[in-house]
N, C-alpha and C positions, 0 to 999 in steps of 0.2 A: 503495499498500501503507501502509493509516494506523498507527498509533502503535501503536492497541490488536494488529491484526494481526500485525504486525512482532514486537514481544512475544512475540506465542503460539508466532507462528513458531523466533522463538528459545531458547524454553525447550523446545520438543520438539526441538531439534537438540541441544540440552545434556542430556537424559536418552538419548542415545543413548552407546555406546562409542567412543572416537575414532575408531576404523576405519571404522563401519559411520554415522558422522557424514561420515567421507569418500564413501562407496558413495552416501549418500543425496544429498548434496551432487552429485557426479558425475553423477545422474539427474536431478535437478534442471535442471543446467548444457544436460545434453542434450538429454531430449525433457521442458521444465517441460509439469505438467499444465495442463488450462483452469484459469480463475482469471477470475472478476468483477474482482479486485483487480489495478493495476499491476502488468506482471511487468518485472524487467530485461531488455534489449535483446540481441538474440545475441551484440553485439560484448563486452558485460559480462559474460555468460553464458562466452563463450570465454576470458575474458582469468581469470576464477574457476576455470575448469577449468586451464587452465593453472598459478596460482599453486599450486593442489592436489598437482602436480605438480611441486613446488620441488624434490623429494627425486633426482628424476630429470632434473634440470639444465632443466626443463620443452620435453621432449624433444617433435617433435613424433611420435615413436612412442607414445611416455606416454599422449600424449593419442587418441590414436585408439585404444590397446588399453582406454583408460579407460573408452570408450563400448561395449565388449563388455560382453555379456550371460548368456555363456557361466557357464554353472556354474563357477566358483571360475579365472577366468582373471586376472580383475583382483585380488582376493586375492595370486593369487603372483606377480604384477608388482610391487603394493606391497611387498611383502616383499622380491622382487628387489634390486628398484632401491634403496630405504630402506637396504639392509645396505650396497652397494657402498663409502660413504667409511668404515664404521664397521669391516666386516670384511669384506674381499675374498674370504675362504675362504668366508664363510658365504653370499653373493652369489651365488658360482661354482655351489656348492650349492641353490641356490637359485633358477638360472637352470635345469637339470640335472629342477627339480622341476615347473617352469611347463611345458616341454614333454612330460612323464608326464602333468601333471595334463590338459592339455588334449587330448591324446591320448588320452589312457584316458577323459573326459567322449564327447568326437566317440563312439570306439568304442561306449559305454554305448548313446548315444541314438538311435544309430542301429542299437540292437538286435545288436553283434558281441560275439564273448567275447575278452576278452586274455589269450593265453595265452604270451604272451612273456617271464613268468617274470623279471621286473628291467630285459630286453636292452634298452636306450633304441633302438638303430639296429633293433630289431626292432618295434618298437611303432612309428617312425615310420613303418616301409617298411608293417604293414598299416596304419593310420591312411591313409595316401596312397593304398594300392591301393583300400582302401574308398571314398574320395574322387574314387577315376579319375585321381587325377594320377599317369600317366604320362611320366618324363621323355622316353624314349626319342620315344613320338609328338608330343612340344611342337609346335609349328607353326611354329618355325625355330629354326634354330643358336642364335641369340642367347638364346630360352625354354627352350630343352634345357640351355644353361648357369647360368640360372640357377636352374632347379627340381634341375638334380643337384648346385649351390652347396649347396642347402639342406638335402643328407644329408649331405654331406663336413661341412657345420657342427653338424650334429645327431651324427654320428659322432666328429667333436673335442671338442664340448660335451661327452659320452660318457668321453672319455681324462680331457681336464682336471678333472673333476668328481674321477674315481679317483685322479689324482696331485695337485693344488693343491685342489683342497675340503673340508671338515672331516666327507663322509659317511663317512668310513672311520677318522679318527681321524688325527691326527699323529704325530712322533715330537717327545719333551718339548723343549722348548724352541724349537721349526719355526714358525714366523709364516706367513702368507700376505701381504704386502703389497702386490701389483702391483694398485694401482687400475685402472690402465690394460687389464691383461687380465682384469680383474673386469666392467669395465665393459664391452667387448668381446661377454662372456660375456653378459650379460643383455642388453644391445641385440640381439647376436645370433639369442638365444632370443627376444626377441620380434616380432622379424621372421617367421621362424618359425611363432609360434604365429597372427600374425595371420592369415598367409598361409592358414594350415591352416584358424581358425573363420572366414574368408570365405567360401573354397570351402565349407567344412559348410554355412552359413546361405543364402549363395545356392542351393545343393541343398538344404536340407529347407523354409526359410522365403520366401524370394527374396534379391533385394542388402539388404545394408547401407547407410542411407543415415545 
């Protein structure tokens, strides 16, 4: 990559808002376009991808989520992860929104009407049924325990967001300061949506690579 081309690339990136800069770099790191100019190696691209996810502590989950192109998932993940250190309550709320957005997007792309009226548990169940994920029909007891656990994560997050999040407001002077629980909520939500998105992609357009 010569200096002139590098400068053109840098100038293009600068013109984007910060959030779109990150998304553009995610895509370039994950699946760079063909080019007559030398491109960074896969190792270098992976290192940059991890650096971009510093708000998430370079979590492997964050790297996996950053490669998804299902509408809204990456943006909501970035919002939730970046709020953990500065606003745990807002991070918990964003974790709930991450699951809601993923479920609603999957249902919309599959032509299903969401009639759950804000009930996160029902929304997840509807999405799970549409994708053919039935814990009772799992291949083994171990798989059954894992898939059932995802439903418990959703139910637990719904309750936590009602009590500890900022979606309903807090009493005067009350602050949510527990970063550990906020991080748990965000990462648990990330695991749920990554699973749902992968199943959705596998059914619709083949496995994500």
